[in-house]
C-alpha positions in Angstrom: 43.2 -12.0 -47.9 41.5 -15.4 -48.2 43.0 -18.5 -46.8 40.7 -21.2 -48.1 37.4 -21.7 -49.8 35.7 -24.9 -48.6 32.0 -25.7 -49.4 31.2 -22.1 -50.3 32.7 -20.6 -47.2 35.6 -18.3 -47.5 37.9 -18.6 -44.5 39.5 -15.3 -43.6 41.7 -15.6 -40.5 39.2 -16.1 -37.7 36.2 -14.7 -39.6 33.8 -16.7 -41.7 32.2 -15.1 -44.7 29.5 -17.2 -46.4 29.4 -16.7 -50.1 25.8 -16.5 -51.4 25.4 -18.7 -54.4 22.6 -18.5 -56.9 21.1 -21.8 -55.7 21.2 -20.5 -52.1 19.5 -17.3 -53.1 16.9 -19.2 -55.2 16.1 -21.4 -52.2 15.5 -18.4 -50.0 13.4 -16.6 -52.6 11.3 -19.6 -53.3 10.6 -20.1 -49.6 12.3 -23.5 -49.4 14.3 -24.4 -46.3 18.1 -24.1 -46.8 19.1 -26.0 -43.6 20.7 -28.7 -45.8 23.1 -26.1 -47.3 24.0 -24.9 -43.8 24.6 -28.4 -42.6 27.1 -29.0 -45.4 29.3 -26.2 -44.3 32.4 -26.9 -42.3 34.0 -24.3 -40.1 37.6 -24.5 -39.1 38.7 -21.9 -36.5 41.8 -19.8 -37.1 44.9 -20.4 -35.1 44.7 -19.1 -31.5 46.1 -15.6 -30.9 45.7 -14.3 -34.5 44.8 -10.8 -33.5 46.6 -10.5 -30.2 49.5 -12.9 -30.4 50.0 -16.2 -28.6 50.8 -14.5 -25.3 47.6 -12.4 -25.2 45.1 -15.1 -24.2 42.6 -14.3 -21.5 43.7 -15.8 -18.2 41.5 -17.4 -15.7 41.5 -16.8 -11.9 41.7 -20.3 -10.5 42.1 -19.8 -6.7 39.3 -20.2 -4.2 38.4 -16.9 -2.7 35.4 -15.5 -0.9 33.5 -12.2 -0.7 35.4 -9.6 1.2 34.1 -6.9 3.6 31.5 -4.7 2.2 28.6 -5.2 -0.3 28.7 -6.0 -4.0 28.0 -2.6 -5.7 25.8 -2.2 -8.7 25.9 1.2 -10.3 23.7 2.1 -13.3 24.4 4.8 -15.8 21.3 6.4 -17.3 20.5 9.3 -19.6 17.7 11.6 -18.6 16.0 14.7 -20.0 13.6 16.7 -17.8 11.2 19.1 -19.3 9.7 22.3 -17.9 6.3 20.6 -17.3 7.9 18.0 -15.0 8.0 15.2 -17.6 11.2 13.3 -17.6 12.5 10.8 -20.2 15.0 8.1 -18.9 17.0 5.6 -20.8 19.9 3.3 -20.2 23.3 4.6 -21.3 24.4 1.9 -23.7 24.1 -1.9 -23.6 26.3 -2.4 -20.6 24.9 0.3 -18.4 25.2 -1.6 -15.1 28.7 -1.7 -13.5 29.5 -4.3 -10.9 32.2 -4.1 -8.2 32.9 -7.1 -6.0 35.0 -6.9 -2.9 37.0 -10.2 -2.6 39.3 -11.8 0.0 41.8 -14.6 -0.3 43.4 -16.3 2.8 46.2 -18.8 2.5 49.8 -19.8 2.8 52.1 -16.8 2.2 53.6 -18.2 -1.0 50.2 -18.8 -2.5 49.0 -15.4 -1.5 52.0 -13.8 -3.1 51.2 -15.7 -6.4 47.6 -14.5 -6.2 48.9 -10.9 -5.5 51.2 -11.0 -8.6 48.3 -12.2 -10.7 46.0 -9.5 -9.5 48.6 -6.7 -9.9 49.1 -7.8 -13.5 45.3 -7.5 -14.2 44.5 -3.9 -13.3 44.4 -3.2 -17.0 44.1 -6.6 -18.6 40.8 -8.5 -18.0 40.6 -12.0 -16.7 37.9 -14.6 -16.3 36.4 -15.3 -12.9 33.2 -16.4 -11.3 32.8 -14.2 -8.2 30.7 -15.7 -5.4 27.1 -15.0 -6.1 27.7 -13.5 -9.5 28.0 -14.6 -13.1 31.2 -15.8 -14.7 32.7 -13.1 -16.9 35.5 -10.7 -17.6 36.7 -8.7 -14.7 39.6 -6.3 -13.9 41.1 -5.5 -10.6 40.3 -2.0 -9.4 43.6 0.0 -9.2 45.0 0.5 -5.7 42.6 -2.0 -4.2 45.0 -4.9 -3.5 46.0 -5.1 0.2 48.0 -7.8 1.9 47.7 -8.5 5.7 50.2 -10.9 7.2 48.3 -13.0 9.7 51.2 -15.1 10.9 54.7 -16.1 9.7 53.1 -18.6 7.3 49.6 -17.2 6.5 48.4 -14.0 4.9 45.2 -12.4 3.8 44.7 -10.6 0.6 41.8 -8.2 0.0 41.0 -6.7 -3.4 38.1 -5.4 -5.5 37.2 -6.5 -9.0 35.1 -4.7 -11.5 33.1 -6.1 -14.4 34.9 -5.5 -17.7 33.1 -5.3 -21.1 34.6 -5.9 -24.5 36.5 -8.5 -26.4 39.5 -8.5 -24.2 38.4 -5.5 -22.2 
């Protein structure tokens, strides 16, 4: 179902499908540059939440946390085939073959720690955006059963948890 047709571009929800016109095709065939045609296109994004609804936006972890106890773990999945003569073929298993797990720690006032805890418990299945210390910004999920709260005093608490890199649109 098409919404609009502006300057040769059919706007379908959040996707853009360029219609190839005869002049566009002739420019490509004759070897002429068609940058001017591309510059004339205007792209208007679809309304937010078209596929997942307005309440399904990816949330961002905004609290200052640090690396927890333990090392950052990188585990790679590979495929291998070994032959009788000792020869072995090895290849990565897909485009996201390296999994990353990061132990994290958050220390703060009890009310803030409870807010962080609630956020983390809501994101064991749903991915969120975070930049872990020493790692790249990306989509991560909380590893199930990894959230632990330690009451330091009557006002302060420590929260430990592990996050794992998530892959996909909303992972």
